[in-house]
VMD Tcl script that builds the backbone (N, CA, C; Angstrom):
set m [mol new atoms 210]
animate dup $m
set s [atomselect $m all]
$s set {name element resname resid chain x y z} {
  {N N ILE 1 A -25.912 4.865 -17.770}
  {CA C ILE 1 A -27.494 4.286 -18.282}
  {C C ILE 1 A -27.945 3.662 -16.805}
  {N N PRO 2 A -29.311 3.973 -16.830}
  {CA C PRO 2 A -29.920 3.441 -15.753}
  {C C PRO 2 A -29.616 2.360 -15.123}
  {N N SER 3 A -29.769 1.276 -15.979}
  {CA C SER 3 A -29.676 -0.396 -15.845}
  {C C SER 3 A -28.018 -0.290 -14.903}
  {N N ILE 4 A -27.131 0.097 -15.505}
  {CA C ILE 4 A -26.525 0.196 -15.356}
  {C C ILE 4 A -25.694 0.863 -13.968}
  {N N SER 5 A -26.286 1.591 -13.266}
  {CA C SER 5 A -26.146 2.467 -12.539}
  {C C SER 5 A -27.096 1.437 -11.356}
  {N N ALA 6 A -27.937 0.860 -11.660}
  {CA C ALA 6 A -28.886 0.324 -10.490}
  {C C ALA 6 A -28.185 -1.081 -10.265}
  {N N ALA 7 A -27.471 -2.251 -11.523}
  {CA C ALA 7 A -26.898 -2.793 -11.014}
  {C C ALA 7 A -25.350 -2.888 -9.941}
  {N N SER 8 A -25.028 -1.747 -10.369}
  {CA C SER 8 A -23.888 -1.044 -9.472}
  {C C SER 8 A -24.330 -1.309 -7.701}
  {N N ILE 9 A -25.235 -0.222 -7.727}
  {CA C ILE 9 A -25.679 -0.015 -6.465}
  {C C ILE 9 A -26.596 -1.584 -5.504}
  {N N ILE 10 A -27.091 -2.134 -6.589}
  {CA C ILE 10 A -27.122 -3.704 -6.170}
  {C C ILE 10 A -26.088 -4.798 -6.164}
  {N N ALA 11 A -25.024 -4.612 -6.683}
  {CA C ALA 11 A -23.850 -5.178 -6.728}
  {C C ALA 11 A -22.971 -4.802 -5.559}
  {N N LYS 12 A -23.019 -3.523 -5.003}
  {CA C LYS 12 A -22.278 -2.641 -3.315}
  {C C LYS 12 A -22.847 -3.315 -2.722}
  {N N VAL 13 A -24.493 -3.138 -2.430}
  {CA C VAL 13 A -25.132 -3.747 -1.555}
  {C C VAL 13 A -25.122 -4.474 -1.618}
  {N N THR 14 A -25.114 -5.883 -1.962}
  {CA C THR 14 A -25.012 -7.221 -1.959}
  {C C THR 14 A -23.680 -7.715 -1.283}
  {N N ARG 15 A -22.574 -6.970 -1.668}
  {CA C ARG 15 A -21.260 -7.559 -1.086}
  {C C ARG 15 A -20.977 -6.658 0.477}
  {N N ASP 16 A -21.659 -5.892 0.696}
  {CA C ASP 16 A -21.209 -5.348 1.722}
  {C C ASP 16 A -22.530 -6.403 2.756}
  {N N LYS 17 A -23.227 -6.572 2.323}
  {CA C LYS 17 A -24.136 -7.584 3.027}
  {C C LYS 17 A -23.020 -9.175 3.181}
  {N N PHE 18 A -23.091 -9.354 2.598}
  {CA C PHE 18 A -21.253 -10.845 2.376}
  {C C PHE 18 A -20.726 -10.546 3.449}
  {N N ILE 19 A -19.882 -9.155 3.566}
  {CA C ILE 19 A -18.798 -8.611 4.096}
  {C C ILE 19 A -19.675 -8.450 5.808}
  {N N THR 20 A -20.322 -8.027 5.775}
  {CA C THR 20 A -20.843 -7.963 7.420}
  {C C THR 20 A -21.380 -9.522 7.757}
  {N N SER 21 A -22.286 -10.627 6.955}
  {CA C SER 21 A -21.996 -12.241 7.312}
  {C C SER 21 A -20.532 -12.586 7.690}
  {N N LEU 22 A -19.971 -12.230 7.099}
  {CA C LEU 22 A -18.702 -12.765 7.349}
  {C C LEU 22 A -17.808 -12.122 8.983}
  {N N ALA 23 A -17.926 -10.955 8.707}
  {CA C ALA 23 A -17.962 -10.584 10.219}
  {C C ALA 23 A -17.992 -10.933 11.625}
  {N N ARG 24 A -20.159 -11.307 11.204}
  {CA C ARG 24 A -20.198 -12.250 12.348}
  {C C ARG 24 A -19.795 -13.595 12.633}
  {N N LYS 25 A -19.108 -14.198 11.709}
  {CA C LYS 25 A -19.093 -15.669 11.598}
  {C C LYS 25 A -17.456 -16.044 11.763}
  {N N ASN 26 A -17.230 -15.145 11.330}
  {CA C ASN 26 A -15.453 -14.908 11.498}
  {C C ASN 26 A -15.251 -13.671 12.340}
  {N N LYS 27 A -15.258 -13.971 13.938}
  {CA C LYS 27 A -14.461 -12.908 14.122}
  {C C LYS 27 A -13.444 -13.047 14.791}
  {N N GLY 28 A -12.669 -11.280 14.691}
  {CA C GLY 28 A -10.991 -11.224 15.117}
  {C C GLY 28 A -10.437 -10.681 13.822}
  {N N TYR 29 A -11.595 -10.597 12.502}
  {CA C TYR 29 A -10.531 -10.037 11.217}
  {C C TYR 29 A -10.818 -8.155 11.112}
  {N N TYR 30 A -11.987 -8.209 11.910}
  {CA C TYR 30 A -12.409 -6.678 11.365}
  {C C TYR 30 A -13.121 -6.629 10.197}
  {N N TRP 31 A -13.583 -7.424 9.559}
  {CA C TRP 31 A -13.952 -7.367 8.090}
  {C C TRP 31 A -15.666 -6.137 8.346}
  {N N GLU 32 A -16.122 -6.051 9.341}
  {CA C GLU 32 A -17.612 -5.031 9.830}
  {C C GLU 32 A -16.730 -3.219 9.474}
  {N N LYS 33 A -15.215 -3.424 9.758}
  {CA C LYS 33 A -14.481 -2.176 9.874}
  {C C LYS 33 A -14.391 -2.056 8.294}
  {N N ASN 34 A -14.036 -2.777 7.751}
  {CA C ASN 34 A -13.327 -2.718 6.677}
  {C C ASN 34 A -13.757 -2.958 5.075}
  {N N PHE 35 A -14.563 -3.688 5.357}
  {CA C PHE 35 A -15.743 -4.355 4.269}
  {C C PHE 35 A -14.801 -4.599 3.110}
  {N N GLY 36 A -13.666 -5.238 4.185}
  {CA C GLY 36 A -13.012 -6.528 2.994}
  {C C GLY 36 A -11.707 -5.736 2.346}
  {N N TYR 37 A -11.750 -4.860 2.915}
  {CA C TYR 37 A -10.305 -4.003 1.658}
  {C C TYR 37 A -9.355 -4.207 3.259}
  {N N GLY 38 A -7.745 -3.797 2.722}
  {CA C GLY 38 A -6.827 -4.391 3.519}
  {C C GLY 38 A -6.250 -3.418 4.554}
  {N N THR 39 A -7.093 -2.587 5.810}
  {CA C THR 39 A -6.655 -2.410 6.519}
  {C C THR 39 A -5.304 -2.816 7.351}
  {N N LYS 40 A -5.012 -1.880 7.950}
  {CA C LYS 40 A -3.743 -2.449 9.138}
  {C C LYS 40 A -4.468 -3.234 9.958}
  {N N GLN 41 A -5.588 -2.905 10.466}
  {CA C GLN 41 A -6.103 -3.938 11.652}
  {C C GLN 41 A -6.333 -5.220 11.129}
  {N N HIS 42 A -6.564 -5.239 9.469}
  {CA C HIS 42 A -7.401 -6.366 8.836}
  {C C HIS 42 A -5.740 -7.341 9.183}
  {N N LEU 43 A -4.883 -6.503 7.811}
  {CA C LEU 43 A -3.402 -7.693 8.225}
  {C C LEU 43 A -2.881 -8.115 9.336}
  {N N ARG 44 A -3.475 -7.024 10.354}
  {CA C ARG 44 A -2.529 -7.656 11.831}
  {C C ARG 44 A -3.508 -8.858 12.574}
  {N N ALA 45 A -4.861 -8.795 11.588}
  {CA C ALA 45 A -5.728 -10.387 12.468}
  {C C ALA 45 A -5.544 -11.310 11.685}
  {N N ILE 46 A -5.035 -10.899 10.356}
  {CA C ILE 46 A -4.478 -12.379 9.316}
  {C C ILE 46 A -3.494 -12.390 10.154}
  {N N LYS 47 A -2.610 -11.976 10.214}
  {CA C LYS 47 A -0.764 -12.436 10.666}
  {C C LYS 47 A -1.034 -13.163 12.037}
  {N N LYS 48 A -2.233 -12.558 12.991}
  {CA C LYS 48 A -2.725 -13.314 14.458}
  {C C LYS 48 A -3.523 -14.491 14.370}
  {N N LEU 49 A -4.479 -14.384 13.259}
  {CA C LEU 49 A -5.630 -15.402 12.965}
  {C C LEU 49 A -5.120 -16.377 11.913}
  {N N GLY 50 A -4.153 -15.889 10.770}
  {CA C GLY 50 A -4.136 -16.656 9.692}
  {C C GLY 50 A -5.064 -16.937 8.804}
  {N N ILE 51 A -4.899 -16.906 7.006}
  {CA C ILE 51 A -5.818 -16.960 6.132}
  {C C ILE 51 A -7.127 -18.222 6.379}
  {N N ASN 52 A -7.906 -17.632 5.820}
  {CA C ASN 52 A -9.397 -18.218 5.893}
  {C C ASN 52 A -9.805 -18.738 4.624}
  {N N LYS 53 A -10.171 -19.585 4.547}
  {CA C LYS 53 A -11.268 -19.818 2.897}
  {C C LYS 53 A -12.096 -18.542 2.112}
  {N N HIS 54 A -12.007 -17.231 2.651}
  {CA C HIS 54 A -12.431 -16.055 2.575}
  {C C HIS 54 A -11.662 -15.149 2.043}
  {N N HIS 55 A -10.624 -14.750 2.211}
  {CA C HIS 55 A -9.795 -14.714 1.889}
  {C C HIS 55 A -8.882 -14.893 0.115}
  {N N ARG 56 A -8.644 -13.361 -0.472}
  {CA C ARG 56 A -8.630 -13.787 -1.809}
  {C C ARG 56 A -7.131 -13.967 -1.960}
  {N N LYS 57 A -6.908 -15.260 -2.607}
  {CA C LYS 57 A -5.182 -15.597 -2.215}
  {C C LYS 57 A -4.708 -14.348 -3.064}
  {N N THR 58 A -5.174 -14.343 -4.097}
  {CA C THR 58 A -4.028 -13.119 -5.084}
  {C C THR 58 A -4.200 -11.541 -4.759}
  {N N PHE 59 A -4.357 -11.516 -3.595}
  {CA C PHE 59 A -4.496 -10.071 -2.723}
  {C C PHE 59 A -2.924 -10.022 -2.249}
  {N N SER 60 A -2.259 -9.103 -3.060}
  {CA C SER 60 A -0.890 -9.241 -2.877}
  {C C SER 60 A -0.562 -8.999 -0.854}
  {N N PRO 61 A -1.112 -8.501 0.121}
  {CA C PRO 61 A -0.372 -9.280 1.338}
  {C C PRO 61 A -0.968 -10.817 1.541}
  {N N ILE 62 A -1.566 -11.271 0.903}
  {CA C ILE 62 A -2.416 -12.649 1.387}
  {C C ILE 62 A -1.199 -13.533 1.057}
  {N N SER 63 A -1.640 -13.066 -0.536}
  {CA C SER 63 A -0.249 -13.577 -1.022}
  {C C SER 63 A 0.999 -13.900 -0.565}
  {N N LYS 64 A 1.830 -12.291 -0.271}
  {CA C LYS 64 A 3.132 -12.530 0.351}
  {C C LYS 64 A 3.473 -13.684 2.099}
  {N N ILE 65 A 1.995 -13.583 2.156}
  {CA C ILE 65 A 1.760 -14.296 3.714}
  {C C ILE 65 A 1.998 -15.901 3.773}
  {N N LYS 66 A 1.176 -15.918 2.408}
  {CA C LYS 66 A 1.267 -17.626 2.688}
  {C C LYS 66 A 2.201 -17.911 1.602}
  {N N ASN 67 A 3.059 -17.291 0.629}
  {CA C ASN 67 A 4.098 -17.572 0.030}
  {C C ASN 67 A 5.694 -17.775 1.336}
  {N N HIS 68 A 5.080 -16.765 2.254}
  {CA C HIS 68 A 6.597 -16.658 3.192}
  {C C HIS 68 A 6.084 -17.608 4.505}
  {N N ASN 69 A 4.880 -18.242 4.883}
  {CA C ASN 69 A 4.525 -18.264 6.070}
  {C C ASN 69 A 4.633 -17.618 6.868}
  {N N ILE 70 A 4.281 -16.659 6.619}
  {CA C ILE 70 A 4.376 -15.635 7.971}
  {C C ILE 70 A 3.236 -15.725 8.759}
}
mol reanalyze $m
mol bondsrecalc $m
mol representation Tube
mol addrep $m
């Protein structure tokens, strides 16, 4: 269905722009390289820099760090 396809594309482009903006405002997390997905580089950065308000608290690695104070 064309309208659903269009909505999917718009959502992806919007999300990518948001992640790019996060990367500019939150240096060191490497969002510009992983676009919000939990790469090893991003997970190392979280351990070094900590969790911020933009991290999804239900994401398993974040939840584990948060619950174990790693």
